[in-house]
OpenMM code with the backbone's topology and positions (N, CA, C; nanometers):
from openmm import Vec3, app, unit

residues = "MET LYS HIS THR LEU THR VAL LEU ILE ALA ILE VAL VAL LEU LEU LEU ALA ALA CYS THR ASP THR LEU THR LEU SER ARG LEU GLU ARG ALA GLN ARG VAL MET ASP SER ARG PRO ASP SER ALA LEU ALA ILE LEU ASP SER ILE ASN PRO ASP SER LEU THR SER THR GLU HIS LYS ALA ARG TYR ALA VAL LEU ALA ALA GLN ALA SER PHE LYS ASN LYS ILE ILE PRO THR ASP ASP SER LEU PRO GLU".split()
positions = [
    Vec3(0.4398, -2.4383, -2.9267),
    Vec3(0.3589, -2.3195, -2.9318),
    Vec3(0.2867, -2.2950, -2.7953),
    Vec3(0.2183, -2.3977, -2.7474),
    Vec3(0.1481, -2.3886, -2.6248),
    Vec3(0.2375, -2.3574, -2.5076),
    Vec3(0.3568, -2.4159, -2.5083),
    Vec3(0.4543, -2.3993, -2.3982),
    Vec3(0.5027, -2.2537, -2.4025),
    Vec3(0.5305, -2.1970, -2.5179),
    Vec3(0.5689, -2.0601, -2.5285),
    Vec3(0.4652, -1.9628, -2.4827),
    Vec3(0.3426, -1.9884, -2.5173),
    Vec3(0.2309, -1.8997, -2.4783),
    Vec3(0.2153, -1.9071, -2.3227),
    Vec3(0.2293, -2.0205, -2.2645),
    Vec3(0.2156, -2.0328, -2.1207),
    Vec3(0.3272, -1.9564, -2.0526),
    Vec3(0.4491, -1.9682, -2.1018),
    Vec3(0.5627, -1.8963, -2.0454),
    Vec3(0.5399, -1.7456, -2.0576),
    Vec3(0.4919, -1.7000, -2.1732),
    Vec3(0.4680, -1.5556, -2.1887),
    Vec3(0.3614, -1.5054, -2.0951),
    Vec3(0.2564, -1.5797, -2.0776),
    Vec3(0.1522, -1.5422, -1.9833),
    Vec3(0.2014, -1.5325, -1.8438),
    Vec3(0.2820, -1.6330, -1.8036),
    Vec3(0.3417, -1.6330, -1.6692),
    Vec3(0.4298, -1.5070, -1.6503),
    Vec3(0.5077, -1.4721, -1.7477),
    Vec3(0.5984, -1.3529, -1.7354),
    Vec3(0.5127, -1.2272, -1.7233),
    Vec3(0.4110, -1.2149, -1.8045),
    Vec3(0.3284, -1.0937, -1.7936),
    Vec3(0.2590, -1.0856, -1.6537),
    Vec3(0.2122, -1.1907, -1.6058),
    Vec3(0.1469, -1.1938, -1.4728),
    Vec3(0.2516, -1.1495, -1.3642),
    Vec3(0.3711, -1.2073, -1.3679),
    Vec3(0.4743, -1.1679, -1.2742),
    Vec3(0.5134, -1.0209, -1.2838),
    Vec3(0.5224, -0.9706, -1.4007),
    Vec3(0.5595, -0.8346, -1.4230),
    Vec3(0.4473, -0.7390, -1.3717),
    Vec3(0.3221, -0.7773, -1.3966),
    Vec3(0.2123, -0.6966, -1.3422),
    Vec3(0.2096, -0.6950, -1.1899),
    Vec3(0.2330, -0.8095, -1.1298),
    Vec3(0.2392, -0.8177, -0.9862),
    Vec3(0.3549, -0.7329, -0.9294),
    Vec3(0.4667, -0.7413, -0.9920),
    Vec3(0.5831, -0.6597, -0.9519),
    Vec3(0.5563, -0.5058, -0.9648),
    Vec3(0.4933, -0.4709, -1.0668),
    Vec3(0.4588, -0.3265, -1.0882),
    Vec3(0.3628, -0.2762, -0.9808),
    Vec3(0.2620, -0.3528, -0.9544),
    Vec3(0.1643, -0.3159, -0.8533),
    Vec3(0.2301, -0.2999, -0.7153),
    Vec3(0.3190, -0.3952, -0.6815),
    Vec3(0.3880, -0.3833, -0.5526),
    Vec3(0.4781, -0.2624, -0.5486),
    Vec3(0.5452, -0.2306, -0.6622),
    Vec3(0.6319, -0.1180, -0.6644),
    Vec3(0.5520, 0.0156, -0.6481),
    Vec3(0.4355, 0.0203, -0.7118),
    Vec3(0.3541, 0.1385, -0.7026),
    Vec3(0.2995, 0.1543, -0.5616),
    Vec3(0.2622, 0.0505, -0.4947),
    Vec3(0.2130, 0.0539, -0.3616),
    Vec3(0.3284, 0.1000, -0.2658),
    Vec3(0.4455, 0.0438, -0.2804),
    Vec3(0.5601, 0.0836, -0.2018),
    Vec3(0.5942, 0.2323, -0.2218),
    Vec3(0.5849, 0.2790, -0.3419),
    Vec3(0.6100, 0.4155, -0.3724),
    Vec3(0.5073, 0.5102, -0.3020),
    Vec3(0.3831, 0.4632, -0.2961),
    Vec3(0.2804, 0.5433, -0.2268),
    Vec3(0.3092, 0.5451, -0.0806),
    Vec3(0.3475, 0.4304, -0.0225),
    Vec3(0.3790, 0.4266, 0.1227),
    Vec3(0.4928, 0.5212, 0.1548),
    Vec3(0.5997, 0.5178, 0.0724),
    Vec3(0.7120, 0.6049, 0.0938),
    Vec3(0.6738, 0.7539, 0.0844),
    Vec3(0.5882, 0.7846, -0.0128),
    Vec3(0.5461, 0.9252, -0.0321),
    Vec3(0.4637, 0.9723, 0.0880),
    Vec3(0.3778, 0.8813, 0.1367),
    Vec3(0.2900, 0.9196, 0.2534),
    Vec3(0.3843, 0.9438, 0.3727),
    Vec3(0.4881, 0.8629, 0.3915),
    Vec3(0.5749, 0.8787, 0.5048),
    Vec3(0.6521, 1.0075, 0.4946),
    Vec3(0.6962, 1.0440, 0.3744),
    Vec3(0.7748, 1.1710, 0.3550),
    Vec3(0.6951, 1.2955, 0.3856),
    Vec3(0.5641, 1.2967, 0.3542),
    Vec3(0.4841, 1.4151, 0.3733),
    Vec3(0.4069, 1.4162, 0.5052),
    Vec3(0.4269, 1.3122, 0.5823),
    Vec3(0.3450, 1.2919, 0.7027),
    Vec3(0.3516, 1.4111, 0.8010),
    Vec3(0.4716, 1.4636, 0.8255),
    Vec3(0.4801, 1.5703, 0.9226),
    Vec3(0.4401, 1.7082, 0.8682),
    Vec3(0.4676, 1.7341, 0.7405),
    Vec3(0.4377, 1.8672, 0.6848),
    Vec3(0.2915, 1.8710, 0.6280),
    Vec3(0.2413, 1.7632, 0.5804),
    Vec3(0.1061, 1.7600, 0.5198),
    Vec3(0.0331, 1.6308, 0.5557),
    Vec3(-0.0110, 1.6160, 0.6795),
    Vec3(-0.0726, 1.4896, 0.7210),
    Vec3(-0.2025, 1.4599, 0.6397),
    Vec3(-0.2693, 1.5638, 0.5963),
    Vec3(-0.3952, 1.5401, 0.5210),
    Vec3(-0.3594, 1.4773, 0.3862),
    Vec3(-0.2510, 1.5148, 0.3214),
    Vec3(-0.2062, 1.4530, 0.2019),
    Vec3(-0.1620, 1.3121, 0.2228),
    Vec3(-0.0917, 1.2877, 0.3310),
    Vec3(-0.0516, 1.1532, 0.3661),
    Vec3(-0.1709, 1.0639, 0.3801),
    Vec3(-0.2743, 1.1100, 0.4491),
    Vec3(-0.3984, 1.0347, 0.4657),
    Vec3(-0.4607, 1.0025, 0.3319),
    Vec3(-0.4675, 1.1016, 0.2404),
    Vec3(-0.5256, 1.0792, 0.1105),
    Vec3(-0.4457, 0.9743, 0.0302),
    Vec3(-0.3185, 0.9800, 0.0398),
    Vec3(-0.2346, 0.8790, -0.0249),
    Vec3(-0.2587, 0.7424, 0.0281),
    Vec3(-0.2706, 0.7327, 0.1626),
    Vec3(-0.2926, 0.5990, 0.2210),
    Vec3(-0.4361, 0.5486, 0.1902),
    Vec3(-0.5316, 0.6433, 0.1755),
    Vec3(-0.6700, 0.6024, 0.1364),
    Vec3(-0.6721, 0.5491, -0.0060),
    Vec3(-0.5740, 0.5826, -0.0905),
    Vec3(-0.5711, 0.5362, -0.2283),
    Vec3(-0.5188, 0.3957, -0.2397),
    Vec3(-0.4647, 0.3470, -0.1268),
    Vec3(-0.4049, 0.2117, -0.1280),
    Vec3(-0.5066, 0.1092, -0.0813),
    Vec3(-0.5257, 0.0043, -0.1569),
    Vec3(-0.6091, -0.1058, -0.1086),
    Vec3(-0.5264, -0.1949, -0.0216),
    Vec3(-0.5641, -0.2010, 0.1076),
    Vec3(-0.4848, -0.2853, 0.1998),
    Vec3(-0.4754, -0.4321, 0.1565),
    Vec3(-0.5771, -0.4816, 0.0851),
    Vec3(-0.5735, -0.6190, 0.0350),
    Vec3(-0.4637, -0.6427, -0.0699),
    Vec3(-0.4153, -0.5313, -0.1272),
    Vec3(-0.3103, -0.5433, -0.2333),
    Vec3(-0.1686, -0.5596, -0.1669),
    Vec3(-0.1588, -0.5414, -0.0384),
    Vec3(-0.0314, -0.5537, 0.0292),
    Vec3(0.0120, -0.6970, 0.0386),
    Vec3(0.1252, -0.7307, -0.0104),
    Vec3(0.1670, -0.8717, -0.0253),
    Vec3(0.2448, -0.9302, 0.0906),
    Vec3(0.3175, -0.8460, 0.1681),
    Vec3(0.3995, -0.9009, 0.2720),
    Vec3(0.3519, -0.8463, 0.4088),
    Vec3(0.3898, -0.9184, 0.5102),
    Vec3(0.3571, -0.8753, 0.6497),
    Vec3(0.4199, -0.7379, 0.6792),
    Vec3(0.5415, -0.7212, 0.6330),
    Vec3(0.6105, -0.5934, 0.6502),
    Vec3(0.5326, -0.4778, 0.5923),
    Vec3(0.4899, -0.4956, 0.4682),
    Vec3(0.4110, -0.3878, 0.4040),
    Vec3(0.2779, -0.3636, 0.4755),
    Vec3(0.2167, -0.4658, 0.5186),
    Vec3(0.0875, -0.4470, 0.5897),
    Vec3(0.1087, -0.3728, 0.7236),
    Vec3(0.2176, -0.4050, 0.7933),
    Vec3(0.2498, -0.3427, 0.9172),
    Vec3(0.2831, -0.1906, 0.8948),
    Vec3(0.3574, -0.1639, 0.7930),
    Vec3(0.3989, -0.0277, 0.7612),
    Vec3(0.2773, 0.0543, 0.7231),
    Vec3(0.1878, -0.0052, 0.6509),
    Vec3(0.0646, 0.0640, 0.6154),
    Vec3(-0.0224, 0.0936, 0.7401),
    Vec3(-0.0355, -0.0048, 0.8255),
    Vec3(-0.1132, 0.0125, 0.9529),
    Vec3(-0.0544, 0.1237, 1.0371),
    Vec3(0.0790, 0.1279, 1.0570),
    Vec3(0.1407, 0.2296, 1.1352),
    Vec3(0.1169, 0.3678, 1.0706),
    Vec3(0.1429, 0.3814, 0.9414),
    Vec3(0.1235, 0.5094, 0.8733),
    Vec3(-0.0193, 0.5537, 0.8767),
    Vec3(-0.1144, 0.4648, 0.8604),
    Vec3(-0.2576, 0.4980, 0.8612),
    Vec3(-0.2941, 0.5467, 0.9984),
    Vec3(-0.2466, 0.4815, 1.1028),
    Vec3(-0.2747, 0.5242, 1.2438),
    Vec3(-0.2121, 0.6596, 1.2675),
    Vec3(-0.0902, 0.6797, 1.2222),
    Vec3(-0.0259, 0.8080, 1.2421),
    Vec3(-0.0965, 0.9232, 1.1684),
    Vec3(-0.1361, 0.8964, 1.0478),
    Vec3(-0.2077, 1.0003, 0.9695),
    Vec3(-0.3463, 1.0297, 1.0289),
    Vec3(-0.4118, 0.9317, 1.0788),
    Vec3(-0.5426, 0.9524, 1.1449),
    Vec3(-0.5225, 1.0390, 1.2676),
    Vec3(-0.4239, 1.0055, 1.3524),
    Vec3(-0.3937, 1.0781, 1.4692),
    Vec3(-0.3622, 1.2264, 1.4427),
    Vec3(-0.2765, 1.2464, 1.3413),
    Vec3(-0.2374, 1.3867, 1.3070),
    Vec3(-0.3517, 1.4642, 1.2485),
    Vec3(-0.4481, 1.3940, 1.1889),
    Vec3(-0.5675, 1.4628, 1.1337),
    Vec3(-0.6882, 1.4634, 1.2353),
    Vec3(-0.6530, 1.4278, 1.3567),
    Vec3(-0.7539, 1.4253, 1.4687),
    Vec3(-0.8775, 1.3371, 1.4321),
    Vec3(-0.8516, 1.2240, 1.3723),
    Vec3(-0.9556, 1.1275, 1.3415),
    Vec3(-0.9549, 1.0226, 1.4500),
    Vec3(-1.0662, 1.0064, 1.5232),
    Vec3(-1.0723, 0.9112, 1.6330),
    Vec3(-1.1106, 0.7734, 1.5714),
    Vec3(-1.0290, 0.6746, 1.5980),
    Vec3(-1.0671, 0.5400, 1.5407),
    Vec3(-1.1856, 0.4814, 1.6098),
    Vec3(-1.2691, 0.4167, 1.5331),
    Vec3(-1.3868, 0.3462, 1.5879),
    Vec3(-1.3619, 0.1959, 1.5988),
    Vec3(-1.2473, 0.1533, 1.5463),
    Vec3(-1.2157, 0.0060, 1.5520),
    Vec3(-1.0703, -0.0029, 1.5695),
    Vec3(-1.0278, -0.0963, 1.6577),
    Vec3(-0.8830, -0.1057, 1.6902),
    Vec3(-0.8240, -0.2279, 1.6172),
    Vec3(-0.8920, -0.2844, 1.5193),
    Vec3(-0.8405, -0.3970, 1.4411),
    Vec3(-0.7508, -0.3518, 1.3290),
    Vec3(-0.6516, -0.4334, 1.2993),
    Vec3(-0.5675, -0.4105, 1.1814),
    Vec3(-0.6300, -0.4822, 1.0618),
    Vec3(-0.6071, -0.4299, 0.9432),
    Vec3(-0.6549, -0.5035, 0.8268),
    Vec3(-0.5818, -0.6362, 0.8129),
    Vec3(-0.6548, -0.7319, 0.7701),
    Vec3(-0.5947, -0.8678, 0.7568),
    Vec3(-0.5301, -0.8899, 0.6238),
] * unit.nanometer
topology = app.Topology()
chain = topology.addChain("A")
for resn in residues:
    res = topology.addResidue(resn, chain)
    for name in ("N", "CA", "C"):
        topology.addAtom(name, app.Element.getBySymbol(name[0]), res)
């Protein structure tokens, strides 16, 4: 019984982590799609993403590039040149 409960909890945790990553990737893709036509919407989408939730170096880099692009297109001057860790 204990073993079954442990396995079920592990599966639920993995599924939740996978869903969160999928949602974040979906937001990144949506921001990229609307970047040229609606940069203000792209910035709003990117602002809804918690950079700490990004799990891979690739996702962090993509987020950083899109955030810089959206800021530039919205004429927002950066005050810090650091990337999120």
